[in-house]
C-alpha positions in Angstrom: -16.3 -15.3 -18.7 -17.7 -16.2 -15.2 -14.7 -18.4 -14.5 -12.3 -15.7 -15.7 -13.8 -13.1 -13.5 -13.7 -15.4 -10.5 -10.0 -16.1 -11.3 -9.3 -12.3 -11.5 -11.0 -11.6 -8.2 -8.8 -14.3 -6.5 -5.8 -12.6 -8.0 -6.8 -9.2 -6.8 -6.7 -10.6 -3.2 -3.3 -12.2 -3.8 -2.0 -8.9 -5.4 -2.3 -6.9 -2.2 1.0 -8.2 -1.1 2.7 -7.6 -4.5 5.0 -4.6 -5.3 3.9 -1.9 -7.7 4.4 -2.5 -11.4 5.5 0.2 -13.8 3.3 0.3 -16.9 3.7 2.0 -20.3 0.6 4.0 -20.4 -1.0 6.1 -23.2 -3.1 9.0 -21.6 -5.9 10.7 -23.5 -9.2 12.4 -22.7 -12.0 14.4 -24.4 -11.7 17.8 -22.6 -8.6 18.6 -24.6 -4.8 18.1 -24.1 -4.4 21.2 -21.9 -7.4 20.4 -19.6 -6.7 20.3 -15.8 -8.2 16.8 -15.4 -5.6 15.3 -17.8 -2.8 17.3 -16.2 -3.7 15.9 -12.7 -4.0 12.4 -13.9 -0.5 12.7 -15.8 1.1 13.9 -12.6 -0.4 11.0 -10.5 0.6 8.4 -13.0 4.1 9.7 -13.4 4.4 10.0 -9.6 3.3 6.3 -9.3 6.3 5.4 -11.4 4.6 4.8 -14.8 5.9 5.7 -18.2 3.1 8.1 -19.5 2.7 9.5 -23.1 -0.1 12.1 -23.5 -2.0 12.1 -26.8 -5.2 14.0 -26.6 -7.5 16.3 -28.6 -6.4 19.7 -29.2 -9.8 21.1 -28.4 -12.7 20.2 -26.0 -14.6 17.3 -27.5 -17.1 16.8 -24.7 -20.1 14.6 -25.6 -18.7 13.6 -29.0 -18.9 9.9 -28.4 -17.1 7.6 -30.7 -16.9 10.1 -33.6 -13.6 10.1 -35.7 -12.1 11.0 -39.1 -13.6 8.6 -41.7 -12.4 10.3 -44.8 -9.4 8.3 -46.2 -6.4 10.7 -46.6 -7.7 13.4 -44.2 -4.7 15.1 -42.7 -4.6 15.5 -38.8 -2.3 18.2 -37.1 -0.2 16.7 -34.4 1.6 19.3 -32.2 4.0 18.5 -29.2 3.2 20.6 -26.1 6.4 19.1 -24.3 8.4 16.0 -24.4 6.0 13.0 -24.6 2.8 15.3 -24.7 0.9 15.7 -28.0 -2.3 17.5 -29.2 -4.2 16.1 -32.1 -6.6 18.4 -34.1 -7.6 19.7 -37.5 -4.9 21.0 -39.8 -4.6 24.9 -40.4 -7.2 26.1 -42.7 -9.5 23.1 -42.5 -13.0 23.6 -43.4 -15.8 21.0 -43.3 -16.6 19.8 -46.7 -19.9 21.1 -48.1 -23.0 19.0 -47.2 -21.0 16.9 -44.6 -21.0 17.1 -40.8 -17.6 15.9 -39.9 -15.6 15.4 -36.7 -11.9 15.8 -36.6 -9.4 15.7 -33.8 -11.6 13.6 -31.5 -10.8 11.4 -28.7 -10.9 8.3 -30.9 -8.6 10.2 -33.4 -6.2 10.8 -30.5 -6.1 7.1 -29.5 -5.7 6.0 -33.1 -2.7 8.5 -33.5 -1.3 7.4 -30.2 -1.4 3.8 -30.9 -0.6 3.7 -34.7 1.9 6.6 -34.8 3.3 7.8 -31.5 3.6 4.5 -29.8 3.7 2.3 -32.9 7.0 0.7 -32.0 6.4 0.7 -28.2 2.8 -0.3 -27.7 1.4 0.7 -24.3 0.4 -1.8 -21.7 -2.7 0.3 -20.9 -4.7 3.3 -22.1 -6.2 5.7 -19.5 -8.8 8.3 -20.7 -9.5 11.2 -18.4 -10.1 12.7 -16.0 -13.1 14.1 -17.5 -14.7 17.3 -16.0 -18.1 15.7 -15.3 -19.3 12.2 -14.7 -19.9 9.5 -17.3 -22.5 7.1 -15.9 -25.9 5.8 -16.8 -27.1 7.0 -20.3 -24.1 9.6 -20.5 -21.7 6.7 -21.2 -23.0 6.3 -24.7 -22.2 9.9 -25.8 -19.0 10.2 -23.7 -15.8 11.1 -25.6 -13.8 9.8 -22.5 -15.6 6.4 -22.4 -15.5 5.9 -26.1 -11.7 6.7 -26.3 -11.2 3.8 -23.8 -13.5 1.6 -25.9 -11.6 2.3 -29.0 -8.3 1.2 -27.4 -10.1 -2.0 -26.3 -11.3 -2.7 -29.8 -7.6 -2.2 -30.8 -6.4 -4.8 -28.4 -5.3 -2.6 -25.5 -7.0 -2.8 -22.0 -8.2 0.6 -20.9 -9.6 2.7 -18.1 -12.0 5.6 -18.5 -11.9 8.2 -15.6 -14.3 11.0 -14.7 -14.9 13.4 -11.9 -18.5 14.3 -11.1 -20.2 17.5 -11.1 -22.5 18.5 -8.1 -25.3 19.4 -10.4 -27.6 21.0 -7.6 -24.7 23.2 -6.7 -23.7 24.3 -10.1 -27.3 25.0 -11.0 -27.4 27.6 -8.0 -23.8 28.8 -8.3 -21.9 28.0 -11.4 -18.5 29.3 -10.1 -18.8 27.3 -6.9 -19.9 24.2 -8.7 -17.0 24.4 -11.1 -14.5 24.9 -8.3 -16.0 21.9 -6.3 -15.1 19.5 -9.4 -11.8 21.2 -9.9 -10.9 20.6 -6.4 -11.7 16.8 -6.6 -9.5 16.3 -9.7 -6.3 15.4 -7.8 -8.3 13.0 -5.5 -9.7 11.4 -8.7 -6.3 11.1 -10.2 -4.8 9.6 -6.9 -7.7 7.1 -6.6 -7.1 6.0 -10.2 -3.4 5.4 -9.6 -4.3 3.2 -6.6 -6.8 1.2 -8.7 -4.1 0.8 -11.4 -1.5 -0.4 -8.8 -3.7 -3.1 -7.3 -5.1 -4.3 -10.6 -1.7 -4.3 -12.3 -0.5 -6.5 -9.4 -3.1 -8.9 -10.1 -2.2 -8.9 -13.8 1.5 -9.5 -13.0 0.6 -12.3 -10.7 -1.6 -13.9 -13.6 1.3 -13.5 -16.0 3.6 -15.3 -13.5 1.1 -18.1 -13.1 0.8 -18.5 -16.9 4.6 -18.6 -17.4 5.1 -21.2 -14.8 2.4 -23.4 -16.5 4.2 -22.9 -19.8 1.1 -21.0 -21.2 -1.2 -24.1 -20.3 -3.1 -22.5 -17.5 -5.9 -20.7 -19.5 -7.7 -18.8 -16.6 -4.4 -17.0 -16.0 -3.2 -16.8 -19.5 -6.3 -15.2 -20.6 -6.1 -12.3 -18.1 -4.6 -8.9 -19.1 -2.5 -6.3 -17.4 -5.4 -5.3 -15.2 -6.2 -9.0 -14.2 -9.3 -9.0 -16.2 -10.3 -11.2 -19.2 -9.0 -10.2 -22.7 -9.1 -6.5 -23.2 -11.7 -5.7 -20.5 -11.3 -2.5 -18.8 -12.9 -0.1 -16.2 -15.0 2.9 -16.1 -14.1 4.9 -12.9 -16.1 7.8 -11.7 -15.3 9.8 -8.6 -17.7 12.1 -6.8 -17.2 15.9 -6.4 -16.4 15.8 -2.8 -13.7 16.2 -0.2 -11.8 12.9 0.2 -13.2 12.5 3.8 -16.7 12.9 2.5 -16.5 10.1 0.0 -18.6 7.3 1.4 -16.8 4.3 -0.1 -16.3 2.3 -3.3 -19.1 0.8 -5.2 -18.7 -1.8 -8.0 -21.8 -1.2 -9.9 -23.1 -1.7 -13.5 -24.1 0.9 -16.0 -27.7 1.8 -15.5 -30.5 3.6 -17.3 -31.0 6.4 -14.7 -29.0 9.4 -14.2 -28.9 12.9 -12.5 -28.3 14.5 -15.9 -30.9 13.9 -18.6 -31.2 15.6 -22.0 -34.4 15.7 -24.0 -35.5 17.3 -27.2 -38.4 19.7 -26.8 -40.2 22.0 -29.1 -40.8 25.4 -27.6 -43.6 27.7 -28.0 -41.7 29.6 -30.7 -41.5 26.4 -32.7 -37.9 25.8 -32.1 -36.6 22.5 -31.1 -34.0 22.6 -28.2 -32.3 19.9 -26.2 -32.9 20.6 -22.5 -32.0 19.3 -19.2 -34.9 17.5 -17.6 -35.3 16.4 -14.0 -34.5 12.8 -13.2 -37.3 10.4 -12.3 -37.4 8.6 -9.0 -35.0 5.8 -9.3 -36.3 2.2 -8.9 -34.5 -0.2 -6.4 -32.6 -1.7 -9.4 -31.6 1.7 -10.7 -30.3 2.6 -7.1 -27.8 -0.3 -7.4 -26.4 1.0 -10.7 -23.5 3.5 -11.3 -25.3 6.8 -11.4 -27.2 6.5 -8.2 -24.1 5.1 -6.3 -22.1 8.1 -7.6 -25.0 10.4 -6.5 -24.7 8.8 -3.0 -21.1 9.8 -2.6 -19.3 6.7 -3.7 -16.4 6.2 -6.0 -17.8 4.0 -8.6 -16.0 1.3 -10.6 -17.7 -0.4 -13.5 -16.3 -3.1 -15.6 -16.6 -2.4 -19.4 -15.7 -4.3 -22.6 -14.8 -3.0 -25.8 -16.4 -5.8 -27.6 -20.0 -4.8 -28.3 -21.0 -8.4 -29.2 -23.5 -10.2 -26.9 -22.5 -13.5 -25.3 -22.3 -16.6 -27.4 -25.3 -18.0 -25.6 -27.5 -15.2 -26.7 -26.2 -15.6 -30.3 -27.2 -19.2 -30.2 -30.6 -18.4 -28.7 -31.2 -15.9 -31.5 -30.1 -18.3 -34.2 -32.6 -20.8 -32.9 -35.4 -18.2 -32.7 -34.9 -17.2 -36.4 -34.2 -20.8 -37.7 -35.4 -21.2 -41.3 -34.9 -17.5 -42.1 -33.7 -17.0 -45.7 -32.6 -13.8 -47.6 
């Protein structure tokens, strides 16, 4: 993996001189097929010359994580908003089965419909999920429908990018309308930044493909890179700050950390009712300040490499096997 990443970084440098490469993109999100974030991203990607098919949840699915339909034979409603734009949701009259808590028409459902039905005969080069209204960094990534839609695509063999636009939490707590507007105003900049990331990354991917072809598929470091110039189905998680373009302080390449400005905690009140409340973040450590949430809080656009494969590295598997040697059922 280390050698592949080194190769992809070399390709990224070469790709700066390459022309743009049009991709076949499946676009989804978790805020819903009519949300302003997905509309901004659709316009930016089409404007960059890509072929874009939109398949997204019919309703807002924020925070739903990787939930999806798991009942065989369950019907999904798919409606066409316009040519190449589809909404996926529950069929008319649907009611949750007694005794069951069931998700339907989720971001993962939308990705499954997009890949298995809408684009079955024309598989996309890339899946893009977003732009989400609100950041997906730190602990939020686990519960994010936006990120998990991208992860689902990677599990199905398609590289993916999750895209989110941050919320100015301090402002929105003081003035909800002003805070909402600040994020709305950053959606176009988020979309345009994402288009630039895809342009550079896909140029690196195209260079790798050319090198692989010239070697007659024998140059493994190049042949194992995807359309983004990354190994296998590896993708990206992009988070853009809720700031004017001139106020964004740079680009940070940071890992997912365990600190965040937004923290949820279950608490029992004096009335005996358990509620999930927002809690103030702890002071971040030096290590946490190098991770995604703090870098975003500092005003940077943050790019994190993510992998749809949840399996730990082979070396750790071997270590665990040795540690548990002699274990029997």
